[in-house]
C-alpha positions as CSV (number, residue, x, y, z in Angstrom):
1,M,505.0,195.2,-15.2
2,T,502.5,198.1,-15.1
3,T,500.2,198.3,-18.1
4,V,499.4,201.8,-19.2
5,T,496.0,202.2,-20.7
6,R,495.9,204.6,-23.6
7,V,492.8,206.8,-23.8
8,P,491.8,207.3,-27.4
9,E,492.3,210.8,-28.7
10,T,488.7,211.1,-29.7
11,D,487.6,210.4,-26.0
12,I,490.0,213.1,-24.8
13,R,488.7,215.5,-27.4
14,R,485.1,214.9,-26.5
15,H,485.8,215.6,-22.8
16,E,487.7,218.7,-23.7
17,L,484.8,219.9,-25.8
18,A,482.3,219.1,-23.0
19,G,484.4,221.1,-20.5
20,F,484.8,224.0,-22.9
21,L,481.1,224.2,-23.6
22,R,480.2,224.1,-20.0
23,S,482.7,226.8,-19.1
24,R,481.4,229.1,-21.8
25,R,477.8,228.5,-20.8
26,E,478.5,229.3,-17.2
27,R,480.1,232.7,-17.9
28,I,477.1,234.1,-19.8
29,T,474.3,235.9,-17.9
30,P,470.7,235.6,-19.1
31,E,470.6,239.3,-19.6
32,Q,473.4,239.1,-22.2
33,V,471.2,237.0,-24.5
34,G,467.9,238.6,-23.7
35,L,466.5,236.0,-21.3
36,P,464.8,236.8,-17.9
37,R,466.9,235.9,-14.9
38,G,464.1,234.7,-12.7
39,R,464.2,234.3,-8.9
40,R,465.1,230.7,-8.5
41,R,468.2,230.6,-10.7
42,R,471.0,228.6,-9.1
43,T,472.9,227.6,-12.2
44,P,475.9,230.0,-12.9
45,G,475.3,231.5,-16.3
46,L,472.9,229.9,-18.6
47,R,471.0,226.6,-18.2
48,R,471.6,223.8,-20.7
49,E,468.0,224.1,-22.0
50,E,468.6,227.8,-22.6
51,V,471.7,227.1,-24.7
52,A,469.7,224.5,-26.6
53,Q,466.9,226.9,-27.2
54,L,469.3,229.7,-28.4
55,S,471.1,227.2,-30.7
56,A,467.9,225.6,-32.1
57,V,469.0,222.1,-31.0
58,G,467.4,219.5,-28.7
59,V,467.9,219.7,-25.0
60,T,468.8,216.0,-24.7
61,W,471.2,216.3,-27.6
62,Y,473.0,219.3,-26.0
63,T,473.1,217.6,-22.6
64,W,474.8,214.6,-24.2
65,L,477.3,216.9,-25.8
66,E,478.3,218.3,-22.4
67,Q,478.4,214.8,-21.1
68,A,481.1,213.9,-23.7
69,R,479.0,211.3,-25.3
70,D,480.0,210.0,-28.7
71,I,477.6,211.9,-31.0
72,H,478.1,213.6,-34.4
73,V,478.3,217.4,-34.4
74,S,477.8,219.1,-37.8
75,P,479.5,222.4,-38.7
76,Q,476.1,224.1,-38.9
77,V,475.4,223.1,-35.3
78,L,478.8,224.2,-34.1
79,D,478.2,227.6,-35.8
80,S,474.9,227.9,-34.0
81,L,476.5,227.0,-30.6
82,A,479.3,229.6,-31.2
83,R,476.7,232.3,-31.8
84,A,474.6,231.2,-28.8
85,L,477.6,231.2,-26.5
86,L,478.9,234.5,-27.8
87,L,482.2,233.1,-28.8
88,D,484.9,235.4,-30.2
89,R,486.9,234.3,-33.2
90,S,489.6,232.5,-31.2
91,E,487.0,230.6,-29.1
92,R,485.0,229.7,-32.2
93,T,488.2,228.3,-33.9
94,H,488.9,226.3,-30.7
95,L,485.4,224.9,-30.6
96,F,485.7,223.6,-34.2
97,A,489.1,222.2,-33.4
98,L,487.8,220.3,-30.4
99,A,484.9,218.9,-32.4
100,G,487.3,217.8,-35.2
101,A,485.7,220.0,-37.8
102,A,487.2,222.5,-40.2
103,V,486.4,226.2,-39.5
104,P,484.7,227.7,-42.6
105,A,487.3,230.3,-43.7
106,P,486.2,233.6,-45.2
107,G,485.5,233.1,-48.9
108,S,485.1,229.3,-48.5
109,D,481.8,227.6,-49.2
110,C,479.4,228.3,-46.4
111,T,478.6,225.1,-44.5
112,G,474.9,226.1,-44.4
113,V,474.7,226.3,-48.3
114,T,474.1,222.7,-49.3
115,P,474.9,221.3,-52.8
116,A,471.1,221.0,-53.4
117,L,470.7,224.7,-52.6
118,R,473.5,225.6,-55.0
119,R,471.8,223.6,-57.7
120,L,468.6,225.5,-57.0
121,L,470.4,228.8,-57.5
122,T,471.6,227.6,-60.9
123,Q,468.1,226.3,-61.9
124,L,466.6,229.7,-61.1
125,E,468.7,231.4,-63.8
126,P,468.2,233.7,-65.6
127,F,466.4,235.0,-62.5
128,P,469.0,236.5,-60.1
129,A,469.1,234.7,-56.8
130,C,471.5,234.4,-53.8
131,V,471.7,233.2,-50.2
132,Q,472.2,235.8,-47.6
133,N,472.2,235.8,-43.8
134,S,470.6,238.5,-41.7
135,R,473.9,240.4,-41.6
136,Y,473.7,240.8,-45.4
137,D,476.6,238.5,-46.1
138,I,476.3,237.0,-49.5
139,L,476.9,233.3,-48.9
140,A,476.2,232.0,-52.4
141,Y,474.8,233.4,-55.7
142,N,474.0,232.4,-59.2
143,R,475.6,233.9,-62.3
144,T,472.8,236.4,-63.0
145,Y,472.9,237.8,-59.5
146,G,476.7,238.0,-59.8
147,R,476.3,240.6,-62.6
148,L,473.1,242.4,-61.4
149,L,474.5,245.2,-59.2
150,C,478.3,244.8,-59.7
151,D,480.8,242.1,-60.7
152,L,480.6,240.1,-57.5
153,D,483.3,237.7,-58.7
154,A,485.7,240.6,-58.6
155,V,484.8,241.5,-55.0
156,A,486.9,240.0,-52.3
157,P,485.0,237.2,-50.5
158,Q,485.2,239.0,-47.1
159,D,483.6,242.1,-48.7
160,R,480.6,240.4,-50.3
161,N,478.2,242.0,-48.0
162,C,475.3,244.1,-49.4
163,M,475.6,246.8,-46.7
164,L,479.3,247.3,-47.4
165,L,478.8,247.3,-51.1
166,A,476.0,249.9,-50.7
167,Y,478.5,252.3,-49.2
168,T,481.8,251.3,-50.8
169,D,481.3,250.0,-54.3
170,E,480.6,252.6,-57.0
171,D,479.1,250.0,-59.4
172,W,476.7,248.7,-56.8
173,Q,475.6,252.3,-55.9
174,A,475.1,253.2,-59.6
175,A,472.9,250.2,-60.1
176,A,470.6,250.9,-57.1
177,V,467.8,253.2,-58.3
178,D,466.9,255.6,-55.4
179,L,470.1,254.8,-53.5
180,P,469.3,256.9,-50.4
181,D,466.0,255.0,-49.8
182,V,467.7,251.7,-50.4
183,R,470.4,252.5,-47.8
184,R,467.9,253.7,-45.3
185,V,465.7,250.6,-45.5
186,M,468.8,248.2,-45.5
187,A,470.1,249.9,-42.4
188,A,466.7,249.7,-40.7
189,K,466.6,245.9,-41.4
190,L,470.1,245.4,-40.2
191,R,469.3,247.2,-36.9
192,G,466.2,245.0,-36.4
193,A,468.2,241.8,-37.1
194,M,471.2,242.9,-34.9
195,A,469.0,243.1,-31.7
196,E,469.6,239.3,-31.4
197,H,473.4,239.5,-32.0
198,L,474.6,242.6,-30.2
199,A,477.5,240.9,-28.4
200,E,478.7,238.9,-31.4
201,P,482.1,239.9,-32.8
202,A,481.2,239.5,-36.5
203,W,478.2,241.9,-36.1
204,K,480.3,244.4,-34.2
205,S,483.0,244.2,-36.7
206,L,480.6,244.9,-39.6
207,L,479.1,247.9,-37.8
208,A,482.6,249.3,-37.1
209,R,483.5,248.9,-40.8
210,L,480.4,250.7,-42.0
211,Q,480.8,253.6,-39.5
212,A,484.4,254.0,-40.6
213,A,483.6,253.8,-44.3
214,S,480.7,256.3,-44.4
215,P,479.6,259.2,-42.2
216,E,476.3,258.9,-44.0
217,F,475.8,255.5,-42.6
218,G,476.5,256.8,-39.1
219,E,473.8,259.4,-39.5
220,I,471.3,256.9,-40.7
221,W,472.2,254.4,-38.0
222,A,471.8,257.1,-35.3
223,R,468.1,257.4,-36.3
224,H,467.3,253.9,-34.7
225,E,464.9,253.1,-37.5
226,V,463.7,249.5,-37.6
227,V,461.7,247.7,-40.3
228,G,461.0,244.0,-40.9
229,A,461.5,241.9,-44.0
230,S,459.3,242.8,-47.0
231,N,458.8,241.7,-50.6
232,R,458.3,244.4,-53.2
233,T,459.2,245.5,-56.8
234,K,462.7,246.9,-57.0
235,L,464.3,248.9,-59.8
236,F,467.9,248.3,-60.9
237,R,469.9,250.2,-63.5
238,N,472.2,247.6,-64.8
239,A,475.3,248.8,-66.7
240,E,474.9,246.2,-69.4
241,V,471.2,245.8,-70.1
242,G,469.6,248.9,-68.7
243,L,466.6,249.4,-66.4
244,L,465.2,246.2,-64.7
245,R,461.9,246.0,-62.8
246,L,462.2,243.0,-60.5
247,E,459.9,241.5,-57.9
248,H,461.9,240.7,-54.8
249,T,461.1,237.7,-52.6
250,D,462.7,236.3,-49.4
251,L,462.4,232.6,-48.7
252,W,463.6,231.8,-45.2
253,L,465.7,228.7,-44.9
254,G,465.3,228.3,-41.2
255,P,464.4,230.7,-38.3
256,S,463.5,234.1,-39.6
257,A,466.7,235.6,-38.2
258,G,468.8,233.0,-40.2
259,P,469.8,232.6,-43.8
260,R,467.3,233.3,-46.6
261,L,467.1,232.7,-50.3
262,V,466.7,236.0,-52.1
263,S,465.3,235.9,-55.6
264,Y,464.2,238.4,-58.2
265,A,461.5,237.7,-60.8
266,P,461.0,240.0,-63.8
267,A,458.0,242.3,-63.4
268,D,457.5,242.7,-67.2
269,E,458.7,241.2,-70.5
270,E,461.3,243.9,-71.0
271,S,462.9,243.0,-67.7
272,R,462.7,239.3,-68.5
273,R,464.6,239.8,-71.7
274,G,467.1,242.0,-69.9
275,L,467.8,239.1,-67.5
276,E,468.3,236.7,-70.3
277,L,470.8,239.0,-71.9
278,L,472.6,239.5,-68.5
279,L,472.9,235.7,-68.2
280,E,474.3,235.4,-71.7
281,S,476.9,238.1,-70.8
282,A,477.9,236.2,-67.7
283,L,478.2,232.9,-69.6
284,A,480.3,234.6,-72.3
285,R,482.7,235.9,-69.6
286,A,483.1,232.5,-67.9
């Protein structure tokens, strides 16, 4: 009687994951991700060490992953690999499925926002604070930030993006003092950040939505202005508490092109009192 050896599903899944990663790596040219080709390149597509560099993971660890070794892969790392390998939405979903991880759905908690970071956002109240990525997606926010420019809780999760709100939400626009300059600076920062993500579907989708929503954005985008991150005092005209003078600060949570903690500290006592009233209002609505 012939004995059939059953291969564990996890082993099959790891080998499928390894083959998928290898196939995606080999289809990308160095030029697509801004790397020099060099004269002695024999590997089709990218080298393993290049994918590791782009994903901010160790070369040995990534090599083990392509060798189907039994190692743990976090959602954060999967997301980094998906960006480095220029995966579209279907490929990204397939990557997470092979790794046995749930794909973060639009509006669900971002896997990069830890419980500790969420507690920090709460502890910063009444100072408004949020976590954003370089695409201006709002990944998490505290109650004061949720009422600073508009009612963020009322905004669909997939639309919680500062660039979109600056061109499509009337409350957000009314709260931004000197809206034309705010839009110009934000667009210039987005263009600077997008240089590393030109082929990624999520970035292209955001750009298409902005261009469709606003001819003004198209005009600003066509100027090709680029600025880096900066901290400065900003003015907000909140519908509930009036004018707020707030000192803006970005705290990077990883590489400068990644997520950041955005916080606003009051620049004067009047603004501090305004933030306290804004938090009281938010708590009363809860």
